[in-house]
N, C-alpha and C positions, 0 to 999 in steps of 0.2 A: 504494500500500499504506499509506503514512504517513497519508493522509487518512482511510482506513477506520479505522485505529487511533485517531486523534483523535476521529472521530465516535463510535466505540464507547465511548471513555473519557468523552466528554461525555454520552452517553446513560446510562451507569452513574452518573455523578455526579448527573445530574438525577433519576434514579430514587431515589438515596440521599437527596437533599434532600427530595423528596416524601414518602418513607417516614418520614424523621426528623420532618418536620412533622406528619404524621398521627399518629405515635406520641406526639409532644408534646401535641397536642390531646387524644388519648385519655387521656394521663396527667393533664392538667389536669382533664378531666371526672371521672376517677376520684377525684382529690383533692377536688374539689367535692362529690362524692357522700358521701365520708367525713365531711365537715364539715356536712352537712345535718342539721338538728335531727331527732331520732328521733320516730317515731310514738309517741304517748302523752305526749310532752313538751309543756310550755306553749309556745305560739308566741311567739317573741321580739317584744316590742313595738317599735314604731318610729313615727316621724312623718316623712312626706315630703310634698312639695307635689304637688297634682293638676294636671291640665291647665287648671284655672281659676286656678292660682296660689295656692290655699288649702291650708293644712296639713291633712293627713289622718293620724290616728293609729289604729293597729290596735285599741287598747283602746276606741275609740269604738263598735266594733261587737260588744262583749260582749253576749251575749243573742241574737245572730244567727249564722247560719252564714256563713263567709267562704271564698270561693274566691280564694286568693292565688296569682296566676300570674306567673312571671317569663318574660320573653321578650327576645330579642336586640335587635331594632331596629324602629322604626316604619318603615312603607312598604315592608317587604320581603315577599316572597310568602308564606312560612310564617307570619309574624307577622300579616299581613293576614288570611289564611284563619282562623287561630285566633281573632283578634278578632272577625271577621264571625260566626263560629259561636257565640261567647259572646253576641254581640248578638242573633243569630237566636233563641237560647234564653233571652234575658233574662227574659221573662214567666214561664217555668217556674221559673227560679231565684227570682224574686220570690215565686211561689206557695209555694215551700219556705222562705221567709224567709232567703234567702241573698243575699249581696252579692258582687259580683265586683270584685276589685282587681288591676289589671295593673301590673307593675313592670318598668321597664327603665332603662338608663343614659342614655336620651335626655332632653332638656330639657323643661320644661313647655311651652315654645313649640312644640317638635316634637310633643308629645302633643296639644296643642290643634289643630294643623293636621291631625294624623292623625285625631283624633276627628271634626273637621268634614268632612274629605274622605270618611271611611269611614262616617259616620253612627253613631258609637259613643256610647252613653248610659250608660256606666259609668265609673268612675274609673281613670285611668292615672296612675301615680305616678312622679315623676322621682327616680331614684337615681343622681344624677350623680357622687357621690363613691364609689359602689359599696359603701357600708358595709352596707346592708340585704342586698343580693345576696350579699355575703360572709358575713354572719351566718347566712343561710339556705343556705349551701353552694351557691349558684346563680350562680357567676361563672366566665366563661371568659376566660383571659388570652392574648391573641394578641400577645405581645411588648409593644409600646407601647400597644396598645388592649385595653381590658377591656369585655366585653359580659356581660349577664345570660344565664345558661344557661336553657334552656327546661324549667323545673321548675314544679310546682304543688303547693301545700299546701292540703288541705281541713281547715278549722279549725272545731271545734264551738262552740256558744254559750258554753261555759265557757272558751274560749280555748285548747283542747288540739288539737294536730295529730292528726287521726284517720286521715288517709290522705295519702301523698305520692306524687307521680309524678315520676320522674327520667328516664324515657324517654317522651317525649311525641310523638305523631303529631298535628300541628296540625289535620289534617282530621277526625279522629275524637274529639278530646280533649274537647270540650264534652259530647258525648253520653255519653262514658265517665264524666265527673265527675257529670253528672246521674244516671246510673244508680247510682253509688256513694252519692250523696246520698239518693236514694230508698231504697236499701237501709239506710243508716245511720239513716234517720228512721222506719223501720218499728217499730211497737211490739214489745217483746220479752216 
């Protein structure tokens, strides 16, 4: 009888820990969403190093459309799928005068290896101190580890955020962004 009680208590305690952890992650995501720049606001400028180790500034892309996407980690399944789909559709983005910039907390070395292994030909930017991810409300805090949240900001040639995605399905996201870009570029 005593062993059943201890087992039941252990299961309840485990369930509470899991529930509390999930609640904490949800709270962190909600906080990040509240801090994301508003649609219609100027996109905060930044400079980060790319996978080549060279500095890239957002203002360099004034006059072009920018797909600024944040993602958690190189070499993970969702992030790889999302990157592959952006690469698959890269020619279509280029036809629309749009550049793709990926941002995560990984290092330039990790980005370089990821681009080489996965055949990626667009810029991945290293936000190792998390400042840009935080400024864009795109940070997840897992206790001692911080990762960029999977968010995307579509920025027009004037540097204004015209669409943001805070719930991203990596398998469909590139197609979704291309459709929005096509719609936004239609003559009015």
